C-alpha positions as CSV (number, residue, x, y, z in Angstrom):
1,M,121.2,138.3,157.7
2,L,124.5,136.5,157.8
3,K,126.7,137.5,154.9
4,N,129.3,135.5,153.0
5,K,132.1,137.6,154.6
6,T,131.4,136.0,157.9
7,A,131.8,132.4,156.5
8,L,135.1,133.4,154.9
9,W,136.3,135.0,158.0
10,T,135.5,132.0,160.2
11,F,137.0,129.7,157.6
12,S,140.2,131.7,157.8
13,A,140.5,131.8,161.6
14,A,139.3,128.3,161.9
15,L,142.3,127.1,159.8
16,A,144.3,127.6,163.0
17,G,142.4,124.6,164.3
18,F,143.6,122.5,161.4
19,L,147.1,123.3,162.4
20,F,146.1,122.7,166.1
21,G,144.9,119.2,165.2
22,F,147.7,118.3,162.8
23,D,150.4,119.6,165.1
24,T,149.0,117.7,168.1
25,V,148.6,114.2,166.5
26,V,151.4,114.2,163.9
27,I,153.8,113.3,166.6
28,S,152.1,109.8,166.9
29,G,153.7,108.7,163.7
30,A,157.2,109.9,164.7
31,N,156.9,108.6,168.3
32,Q,158.6,105.2,167.7
33,P,161.1,106.1,165.1
34,I,162.4,109.0,167.3
35,K,162.6,106.9,170.4
36,A,164.7,104.3,168.5
37,L,166.9,106.9,166.7
38,W,168.0,108.6,169.8
39,N,167.8,105.6,172.2
40,L,165.6,107.4,174.6
41,S,164.4,106.2,178.0
42,P,160.7,106.1,178.8
43,L,161.4,109.1,181.2
44,F,163.1,111.3,178.7
45,H,160.7,110.2,175.9
46,G,157.6,111.1,177.9
47,T,159.0,114.3,179.4
48,F,160.6,115.8,176.4
49,I,159.5,114.3,173.1
50,M,155.9,113.5,173.7
51,S,154.7,116.1,176.3
52,M,157.0,119.0,175.5
53,A,154.5,120.4,172.9
54,L,151.8,120.1,175.6
55,W,153.8,122.0,178.2
56,G,154.2,124.6,175.5
57,T,150.4,124.6,175.0
58,V,149.9,125.1,178.6
59,V,152.1,128.1,178.5
60,G,150.5,129.4,175.5
61,A,147.1,129.0,176.9
62,L,148.1,130.7,180.1
63,T,149.7,133.7,178.4
64,A,147.7,134.3,175.4
65,G,144.7,135.9,177.0
66,I,146.6,139.0,178.2
67,P,147.8,140.1,174.7
68,T,144.6,138.9,173.1
69,E,142.7,141.4,175.4
70,R,145.3,144.1,175.2
71,Y,146.3,144.2,171.5
72,G,143.3,142.6,169.8
73,R,142.4,139.1,168.3
74,K,143.9,139.6,164.9
75,P,147.6,140.3,165.9
76,M,147.5,137.1,168.0
77,L,146.1,135.1,165.2
78,L,149.1,136.0,163.0
79,I,151.6,135.2,165.8
80,I,149.9,131.7,166.1
81,G,150.6,131.1,162.4
82,L,154.3,132.0,162.7
83,L,154.7,129.7,165.7
84,Y,153.2,126.8,163.7
85,L,155.5,127.6,160.7
86,I,158.7,127.8,162.8
87,S,157.9,124.7,164.8
88,A,157.3,122.6,161.7
89,L,160.5,123.5,160.0
90,G,162.5,123.4,163.2
91,S,161.2,119.9,164.2
92,A,161.8,118.5,160.7
93,F,165.5,119.6,160.7
94,A,166.2,119.1,164.5
95,P,169.7,117.4,164.9
96,D,169.1,116.2,168.4
97,P,166.3,115.5,170.9
98,Y,167.0,118.8,172.9
99,S,166.4,121.2,169.8
100,F,163.5,118.9,168.7
101,S,161.9,119.4,172.1
102,F,162.4,123.2,171.8
103,F,160.7,123.4,168.4
104,R,157.9,121.1,169.5
105,F,157.5,123.6,172.5
106,L,157.0,126.4,170.1
107,G,154.3,124.5,168.3
108,G,152.6,124.0,171.6
109,L,152.6,127.6,172.2
110,G,150.8,128.0,169.0
111,V,148.2,125.3,169.9
112,G,147.6,126.8,173.4
113,A,147.2,130.3,172.0
114,S,145.0,129.1,169.2
115,S,142.6,127.4,171.7
116,V,142.3,130.9,173.5
117,T,142.1,133.4,170.6
118,V,140.3,131.7,167.8
119,P,137.1,130.6,169.6
120,A,136.9,134.0,171.3
121,Y,137.3,135.7,167.9
122,I,134.7,133.6,166.0
123,S,132.1,133.9,168.7
124,E,132.4,137.6,168.7
125,I,131.9,138.0,164.9
126,A,129.1,135.4,164.7
127,S,125.4,135.9,165.3
128,A,123.7,134.1,168.2
129,K,121.7,131.9,165.8
130,H,124.8,130.5,164.0
131,R,127.4,130.9,166.8
132,G,127.5,127.2,167.7
133,R,128.0,126.2,164.1
134,L,130.6,128.8,163.3
135,V,132.6,128.3,166.4
136,G,132.2,124.6,165.7
137,R,134.2,125.1,162.4
138,Y,137.3,125.5,164.7
139,Q,136.6,122.0,166.1
140,F,135.9,120.6,162.8
141,N,139.2,121.9,161.5
142,I,140.9,120.4,164.5
143,V,139.6,116.9,163.7
144,L,140.3,117.4,160.0
145,G,143.8,118.2,161.0
146,I,144.0,115.1,163.1
147,F,142.6,112.9,160.2
148,I,145.1,114.5,157.7
149,A,148.0,113.9,160.2
150,Y,147.1,110.2,160.5
151,L,146.8,110.0,156.7
152,S,149.9,111.8,156.0
153,N,151.8,109.6,158.6
154,Y,150.7,106.5,156.9
155,L,151.5,107.8,153.4
156,L,154.9,109.1,154.4
157,D,155.9,105.9,156.4
158,G,159.0,104.6,154.6
159,F,159.1,107.6,152.3
160,G,162.4,109.0,153.4
161,G,164.0,105.9,154.8
162,G,165.1,106.5,158.4
163,N,164.1,110.2,158.0
164,D,160.3,109.6,157.1
165,W,159.5,111.1,160.5
166,R,161.1,114.4,159.4
167,W,158.7,114.6,156.5
168,M,155.8,113.9,158.7
169,L,156.5,116.8,160.9
170,G,157.8,119.2,158.2
171,V,154.8,119.1,155.8
172,E,152.8,121.2,158.4
173,A,154.7,124.2,157.0
174,I,152.5,124.3,154.0
175,P,149.1,125.0,155.7
176,A,150.9,127.3,158.2
177,L,152.0,129.5,155.3
178,L,148.5,129.4,153.9
179,Y,146.8,130.3,157.2
180,C,149.3,133.3,157.8
181,A,148.4,134.7,154.4
182,L,144.6,134.5,155.1
183,V,145.0,136.2,158.5
184,F,145.9,139.5,156.8
185,A,142.5,139.9,155.3
186,L,140.6,139.4,158.5
187,P,138.9,142.3,160.4
188,E,139.4,142.8,164.1
189,S,136.6,141.6,166.4
190,P,133.7,144.3,166.6
191,R,133.1,143.6,170.4
192,W,136.8,144.0,171.2
193,L,136.9,147.3,169.0
194,A,133.6,148.6,170.8
195,L,134.4,147.5,174.4
196,K,138.2,147.4,174.7
197,K,139.5,149.9,172.2
198,K,136.3,152.2,172.5
199,D,136.3,152.5,168.7
200,V,132.6,152.3,167.9
201,T,133.1,153.5,164.3
202,S,135.2,150.7,163.4
203,A,133.1,148.1,165.2
204,L,130.0,149.4,163.4
205,R,131.8,149.0,160.0
206,V,132.7,145.3,160.8
207,L,129.2,144.6,161.9
208,E,127.8,146.1,158.7
209,S,129.8,143.4,156.9
210,V,127.8,140.8,158.8
211,Y,124.3,142.3,159.1
212,S,122.2,144.8,157.3
213,K,122.9,148.5,158.5
214,E,119.7,148.5,160.7
215,L,120.7,145.2,162.5
216,A,124.3,146.3,162.8
217,K,123.2,149.3,164.8
218,V,121.0,147.1,167.0
219,E,123.8,144.7,167.6
220,L,126.2,147.5,168.4
221,E,123.8,149.0,170.8
222,A,123.3,145.7,172.6
223,M,127.1,145.5,173.0
224,V,127.5,149.1,174.3
225,V,124.4,149.2,176.7
226,V,124.7,145.8,178.3
227,P,125.9,146.2,181.9
228,Q,129.6,145.7,182.0
229,T,131.9,144.5,184.8
230,K,134.5,147.0,186.0
231,D,137.6,147.2,183.8
232,K,139.9,146.4,186.7
233,L,137.9,143.5,188.1
234,S,140.0,140.3,188.3
235,L,139.0,137.3,186.4
236,F,139.0,135.4,189.6
237,S,136.6,137.8,191.3
238,R,133.5,136.3,192.8
239,V,131.2,137.7,190.1
240,F,132.8,135.3,187.6
241,S,132.6,132.2,189.9
242,K,130.0,130.5,187.8
243,P,131.6,130.7,184.3
244,L,135.1,129.8,185.9
245,T,133.6,126.7,187.7
246,L,131.8,125.7,184.4
247,A,135.0,126.2,182.3
248,F,137.2,124.3,184.8
249,I,135.0,121.3,185.3
250,L,134.3,121.0,181.5
251,A,138.0,121.1,180.7
252,F,138.8,118.8,183.4
253,F,136.4,116.1,182.2
254,N,137.4,116.6,178.6
255,Q,141.0,115.3,179.4
256,W,139.9,112.6,181.9
257,S,137.8,111.0,179.2
258,G,141.3,109.8,177.8
259,I,140.9,111.5,174.5
260,N,144.5,112.8,174.2
261,F,145.7,109.5,175.7
262,I,144.1,107.7,172.7
263,L,144.9,110.2,170.0
264,Y,148.6,110.5,170.9
265,Y,149.1,106.9,171.3
266,A,146.6,105.3,169.0
267,P,149.1,103.3,167.0
268,E,151.1,102.0,170.1
269,I,147.7,101.2,171.8
270,L,146.7,99.2,168.7
271,E,150.1,97.5,168.6
272,I,149.6,96.3,172.1
273,S,146.3,94.8,171.2
274,G,148.0,92.7,168.5
275,L,148.1,94.7,165.3
276,A,151.4,95.0,163.3
277,G,153.1,98.4,163.1
278,K,151.9,99.3,159.6
279,D,148.4,98.0,160.4
280,S,148.2,100.2,163.5
281,L,149.0,103.3,161.4
282,L,146.2,102.3,158.9
283,S,143.8,101.7,161.6
284,S,144.7,105.1,163.2
285,I,143.3,106.7,159.9
286,S,140.0,105.0,160.7
287,I,140.0,106.6,164.1
288,G,140.7,110.0,162.5
289,G,137.9,109.4,159.9
290,I,135.3,108.5,162.4
291,N,136.4,111.8,164.4
292,L,135.8,113.8,161.3
293,I,132.5,112.4,160.3
294,F,130.8,112.7,163.8
295,T,132.2,116.1,164.3
296,L,130.3,117.2,161.3
297,I,127.2,115.6,162.7
298,G,127.9,117.4,166.0
299,M,128.3,120.8,164.2
300,N,125.0,120.3,162.5
301,L,123.2,119.5,165.8
302,I,124.8,121.9,168.2
303,D,122.5,124.9,167.2
304,K,119.5,122.5,167.0
305,V,119.5,120.3,170.0
306,G,121.9,122.3,172.1
307,R,125.1,122.1,174.0
308,K,123.7,120.2,177.0
309,T,122.0,117.6,175.0
310,L,125.2,116.8,173.0
311,L,127.2,116.6,176.3
312,L,124.7,114.1,177.7
313,F,124.7,112.0,174.7
314,G,128.5,112.1,174.5
315,S,128.8,111.1,178.2
316,L,126.7,108.0,177.6
317,G,128.7,107.1,174.6
318,Y,131.9,107.5,176.6
319,I,130.8,105.2,179.3
320,V,129.7,102.4,176.9
321,S,132.8,102.5,174.6
322,L,135.5,102.9,177.3
323,S,133.9,100.0,179.2
324,G,134.1,98.0,175.9
325,V,137.7,99.0,175.5
326,A,138.5,97.9,179.0
327,W,136.6,94.6,178.4
328,A,138.5,94.0,175.2
329,F,141.9,94.3,176.8
330,K,140.9,92.4,179.9
331,T,139.6,89.3,177.9
332,G,142.1,89.6,175.1
333,A,139.5,90.1,172.4
334,N,140.2,90.3,168.8
335,P,142.1,93.5,167.9
336,M,139.4,94.4,165.6
337,V,136.8,94.5,168.4
338,L,139.0,96.8,170.3
339,L,139.2,99.1,167.3
340,V,135.4,99.2,167.0
341,F,135.2,100.2,170.7
342,L,137.9,102.9,170.1
343,C,136.1,104.2,167.0
344,S,132.8,104.3,169.2
345,F,134.7,106.3,171.8
346,I,136.0,108.8,169.2
347,A,132.5,109.1,167.8
348,S,131.1,109.9,171.3
349,H,133.7,112.5,171.9
350,A,133.3,114.2,168.5
351,I,129.6,114.5,168.9
352,G,129.8,115.5,172.5
353,Q,132.6,117.2,174.5
354,G,134.7,117.7,171.1
355,A,131.8,119.6,169.5
356,V,130.9,121.6,172.6
357,I,133.9,122.6,174.7
358,W,135.4,125.5,172.6
359,V,131.9,126.8,171.8
360,F,130.8,126.7,175.4
361,I,133.8,128.3,177.0
362,A,133.8,131.1,174.4
363,E,130.1,131.8,175.2
364,I,130.0,131.9,179.1
365,F,132.5,134.7,179.8
366,P,131.7,138.5,179.1
367,T,133.4,140.2,176.4
368,K,135.8,142.2,178.7
369,V,137.3,139.1,180.1
370,R,136.5,136.6,177.3
371,A,140.0,136.0,176.2
372,L,141.2,135.6,179.8
373,G,138.3,133.2,180.6
374,Q,139.1,131.2,177.5
375,S,142.8,131.2,178.5
376,F,141.7,129.7,181.9
377,G,139.6,127.0,180.4
378,S,142.1,126.1,177.9
379,S,145.0,126.1,180.5
380,V,143.0,123.6,182.6
381,H,142.4,121.6,179.4
382,W,146.1,121.5,178.6
383,V,147.5,121.0,182.0
384,F,145.7,117.7,182.4
385,A,146.5,116.8,178.7
386,A,150.1,117.3,179.4
387,I,150.0,115.3,182.7
388,I,148.3,112.4,181.0
389,T,150.8,112.5,178.1
390,L,153.7,112.6,180.4
391,I,152.7,109.6,182.5
392,T,151.6,107.5,179.5
393,P,155.0,105.9,178.9
394,Y,154.9,104.5,182.4
395,F,151.7,102.7,181.5
396,L,152.4,101.5,178.0
397,D,156.1,100.9,177.7
398,S,156.5,97.2,176.8
399,T,159.2,96.6,179.4
400,D,158.8,99.0,182.1
401,G,155.2,100.1,181.9
402,V,153.2,99.8,185.2
403,L,150.1,98.4,183.3
404,K,152.1,96.6,180.5
405,D,150.1,93.4,181.3
406,T,146.8,95.1,182.6
407,P,146.1,98.1,180.2
408,W,142.4,97.6,180.8
409,V,142.6,99.3,184.2
410,I,143.2,102.8,182.8
411,F,140.3,102.6,180.3
412,A,138.1,101.4,183.3
413,F,139.2,104.4,185.2
414,F,138.4,106.8,182.3
415,A,134.9,105.2,182.1
416,G,134.3,105.9,185.8
417,M,135.2,109.6,185.3
418,M,132.7,109.8,182.5
419,V,130.0,108.6,184.9
420,L,130.9,111.7,187.0
421,Q,130.6,113.9,184.0
422,L,127.2,112.5,183.1
423,L,125.9,113.4,186.6
424,W,127.6,116.9,186.5
425,V,126.0,117.7,183.1
426,L,122.5,116.6,184.3
427,V,122.7,118.9,187.4
428,K,124.9,121.9,186.6
429,V,125.4,122.7,183.0
430,P,123.1,125.5,181.5
431,E,121.9,125.6,177.9
432,T,123.3,128.4,175.8
433,K,121.9,127.5,172.5
434,G,120.6,130.6,170.5
435,V,121.2,132.9,173.5
436,P,123.0,136.2,172.7
437,L,126.3,136.5,174.5
438,E,125.2,139.6,176.4
439,K,122.2,137.7,177.9
440,I,124.3,134.8,178.7
441,Q,126.5,137.3,180.7
442,K,123.4,138.6,182.5
443,Q,122.3,135.0,183.5
444,L,125.7,133.7,184.6
445,L,127.0,137.0,186.4
446,N,123.6,137.9,187.9
447,T,124.2,141.5,186.6
448,K,121.2,143.8,187.0
449,K,119.2,144.9,183.9
């Protein structure tokens, strides 16, 4: 039986997702003021101000797997909190664009490491029956952070005169401090203790906090006796080809849906459609609210209808909504029509890819390489997110943008990519709902019983 301690542990770890979402999107409110303050070119603004955090995220995702595997999940969770805290304070007090970019990079390191360590940690302390919902709390906290960032930006707009953007960025230090305090009470992952540290006694003690003593022993035995890959086997060995391919393509399509493009530049996209600056910030809150509501729906469905079903439903929603956005820009439709299609897109993402990606990637790799596999999938996700954010000013800039008069083209492109995702999900994606991690390992790695 799942005990209350597990709920508390997953809540504490998933708070890193709140910081992830807040840190990722809070820059949308500071975007235009910073550009005007330091008189930045589209090239500098895209390369350093807007995408520097994402390049930090790439580095964090690439490197976090090794220390997470070697030293454990808990120490990395604490490091993640400290990175968020330093980034928030440093960005708020940055005197120039170069120091600002450095502190945003540190925040990006936290985001990248978070996307590796937290889903792996939660998946390893959760039961198969509740795993999707519990890992889904991480995604819920991401979208909650996004919503609060949009709301915070709106409320703080004009609060500090010309320095309101500093308040927008600095307020993140409060939840970062809370998260660091909560991490100290977390146990280490029982699967990491049993399989990496070979500390079966400590692993059993943690499991007994989740299950009855009898079930805890059964769970421990399942972890220990399942056929394991060789310790020195590389993540990129042929035996892991199936989970690697699944993680890569899922992460690839996640970003080529245009989700970060829209979340990062929502106020600017809405301004292009004809909304005034303050109205665009307010409308961004509706995007964050829709994201939050449909993520809750996705969390409640993921362990009932399954991961594949949600991906299929989300893909169909992507195609319809992105086509609608392209049509609205093409025909010059009322800005509120565009906002409806954007909110539909966000809803499709929240109930589909958004609810599934971190759960699925955390499930498909065996324990001995789970953090490394999570690192791989997260890295692919963030590399493409950084590329998209880097090139966006070339598309949206009012004077130099390539698509300044035809922004519909990029949304039509995203819709086409989602047609490809729909076909891939139909043909290649397995269902992992309710399947123990060790059984998923046997299925995907073709290990003998």
